[in-house]
C-alpha positions in Angstrom: 27.0 38.8 37.8 30.2 39.8 36.1 32.2 36.9 34.6 35.5 35.8 36.5 37.7 35.9 33.3 41.8 35.0 33.7 44.1 37.2 32.7 44.3 38.0 29.2 44.5 37.3 26.3 41.1 35.2 25.8 38.3 35.9 23.5 35.1 37.5 24.1 32.0 36.9 21.5 29.4 39.5 21.5 26.1 38.6 20.5 23.3 41.5 20.2 19.9 41.0 19.0 16.6 42.4 18.5 13.9 40.1 19.2 10.7 39.3 18.0 7.5 39.1 19.9 7.3 35.4 19.5 7.4 32.6 21.9 8.8 34.3 24.7 8.9 31.5 27.4 10.4 29.3 24.9 13.0 31.7 24.1 13.9 32.2 28.1 14.1 28.5 28.5 16.4 28.1 25.6 18.7 30.9 26.4 19.0 29.3 30.0 19.8 25.8 28.4 22.3 27.4 26.1 24.3 29.2 28.8 23.9 26.0 31.3 25.3 24.1 28.2 28.2 26.5 27.1 29.4 26.2 30.6 30.3 22.6 30.1 32.3 23.2 27.2 36.1 23.3 27.1 37.4 26.6 26.7 34.5 28.1 28.2 35.5 31.1 30.5 32.0 32.7 31.7 29.3 34.9 30.2 27.4 38.1 31.1 23.9 39.1 29.6 21.4 41.8 29.6 18.0 41.0 27.7 14.7 42.1 26.8 13.3 42.8 23.3 17.1 44.1 22.5 19.5 42.2 24.2 23.4 41.7 24.4 25.2 38.5 25.6 29.3 38.5 25.8 30.5 35.0 26.2 34.2 34.6 27.2 36.5 31.8 25.6 39.9 30.7 25.8 40.6 30.5 22.0 39.4 30.4 18.8 39.1 26.6 18.6 36.8 26.8 21.6 34.5 29.2 20.1 34.4 27.0 16.7 33.4 23.9 18.6 30.5 26.1 20.7 29.3 27.2 17.3 29.2 23.5 16.1 27.5 22.1 18.9 24.5 20.3 17.9 22.2 21.5 20.4 23.6 25.1 19.8 22.8 24.7 16.1 19.3 23.9 16.8 19.0 26.8 19.0 20.5 29.1 16.3 18.1 27.8 13.7 15.2 28.7 15.9 16.5 32.0 16.6 16.8 32.4 13.0 13.0 31.4 12.3 11.3 32.5 15.5 12.9 34.7 18.2 15.4 37.3 16.3 14.2 40.1 14.2 17.9 40.8 13.6 21.1 40.1 15.2 25.0 40.6 15.1 27.8 38.8 16.6 31.2 40.0 17.1 34.4 37.9 17.9 37.2 39.9 20.1 40.5 39.3 21.4 40.6 40.9 24.8 44.2 42.0 25.0 43.7 43.8 28.3 40.9 44.0 31.4 40.5 45.7 34.4 38.1 46.4 36.9 36.5 47.7 40.4 35.2 45.5 43.2 33.8 47.0 46.4 33.4 44.3 49.2 30.2 44.5 51.2 29.9 46.9 53.8 30.4 45.4 57.3 30.4 47.5 60.6 31.3 50.6 58.9 31.6 53.6 60.9 29.3 55.3 58.7 26.5 52.9 59.4 
């Protein structure tokens, strides 16, 4: 799913990672827990993710303060520690100001004359 973000400006946190082969079930559970937990944080706007051994997750936030609070969340701190010690071979985090966005959405076809 593509996140339904508001009109800019807002922030994007881009987390790119290369995984180890360790504890894939634990990783999947923690990744889902972090997404669920992030969604409860003030200032969270949505997220998009594509994961396999190399992954990218982009989360969207109202402001830098919301990002700082998320980084300091106690459960998120545990996940960060486990990521460094078990799940990630390497990662990179980037924080970006979104100044403009646009897109396209094609509604589902219904009774199209081409069907």
